[in-house]
C-alpha positions, 0 to 999 in steps of 0.5 A: 297802246296807240291811243295811250301813245298818241295821248302822250304825244299831245301831253308832250306837245302841250308841255313843250309849247307852254312850259318853254320858259321853264326849260332850264328848271325841267332840265335841272330836275331831270339831272336831279332824277338821274340815278347816277346822282344816287352814288355821287350825291345822296349816298355820301351825304346820308351814309355818314349821317347814318350808316344804315340809311346809306346802306339801304339806299345803295341796295334799293337803288341797285335792286330797283334799277335791276328790276327796271332793266328786266321790266324794260326788256319785258315791256318793250316800251317805245320812246316818244322821239322815235315812236312818232316817226315809225307809227302808222297812226299818222300820215307822212304830212301829219307827223307831230313835231317833238323837240329833242334836247341833248338828254332826250336820246336815251337808248334803252326801252322806255318803260318804266322810266329809270329816272322816275323809278330811281328818284322815287325809290331813293327819295322814299328812303330819305323821307321815311328815314327822316320821319323815323328820326323824328318819331313822337318818342323823340319829339315828346315836347312837340305838339302833335300838330307840329309833328303832323306839319313836319310829316306833311312838309316832308311828303309834300317835298317828296311829291313836288320833286317826283312830279317835277322829275316826271314832267321833265322826262315827258317834256324832253320827249324821252318818256310817255306819261304812263312810263314815268307813272309806272316808274314812280310807283314801282320805285316806291314799292321797291323802297317799301319792301326794303323797309322790311329787310333789316338784314342788309345793314349787317350783310357780309361780303359773301352776301354782297358777292352772292347778290352780285353773281345772282343779279348778273346771272339772272340778267344774262340768262334773261338776255340769252332767253330773249335771243333764243326767242329771236328777240333782239334785246338791243332793238331800242339802240338802233331806233335811238341811233336812227331817230336822234336829231344829233348823233353826238347825243347818243351815249353808250352809258345810257344802254341797259347793260351800262346801268347794270354794270354800274350798279353791280360795281357800286354794290360790290364796292359797298360790300368790300368797304363795309367789311374792311378793316379801314371802315371798322377802325374809322366809322365804327371806332370812337371817331365815328360818332363825332360830328366833326368827323362825319362832316369832314367825311361828307365834305371830302367825299362830295368834293372828291366825287365831283372831281372824280366824275370828270374822269370819263370812261373811254367808249371806243371798245364796248367790253372795255367800257363795261369793265372800266365802268364796273371798276369806277363804280366800285371805287366810289363806295369804297372811297366814300365808306373806307378810304376817306373816313380812314384818312380822316381818322388818321389825321384826327389821331395824329392831331391828338398825338401832337397836342399830347 
């Protein structure tokens, strides 16, 4: 692994030396690849466009991130910004210099990349869904060349975004190149598997609850197994605290369990929402198929979530942080899927009564 890591360091140094003028763009692409944007941006847009796509997006994101957590614990992946400081490959006076940024100091293990994995699985869902909407049967009057062009453009967009996200994670020295490649491939595989599991579209709340319990139980059991083997699952947190250039860049919400709690909360909230009476009356009712209703729900949900994101969960107590993170994450799909559509439904209903 020393050869792979040392080669990765050379790639990082090359990018930091030659792509400095693109720092703002690469920083932006790292934000684009942030798994948290799945719930606050992509999900509200796609769910109100098509319920099945939005539902599948949450399942893919949650299961993909769960696998990412397990893989991180198994692979013990190093991160560049601390590896160069601790490896015996370099002498004290020959340690390569890697620039750090405010988003460099991730605290979890480095392999596979969570940003690359989350971005690839969700964008894979979006691209394949868009292609399904544009099947030849629905484009009978369009020439095959134009259909091929559409497919090529969509996949080109996918690869441009994924490569940019991967480069951004390498540029800020939070991942080695092989870690982002592994995350990219694994994310696509998870998304492809869910193309063959249509049962998630109409899952009951019991199924959502069972999935939450199963994922949490398996993660905790694996955590305890590592403890029994005298392996500290939180080994990477100490390294991050030790070698991060600025202590203020260390955030509790980048720890492995923070992602798990956030995802389980989102899955729980979605299960509660899609099986609620508010969702049935609004999105499944007569107004659910109206363009005005969908656009209103989209714009309202996006505005609400951007404001809601400004509310930060206190990090003073770790247990309280995880509990509040779960509740906050659960409230996102519940609001997007049930509360906002129901309010819009009532407004439209009241307007009709006034006109009558």
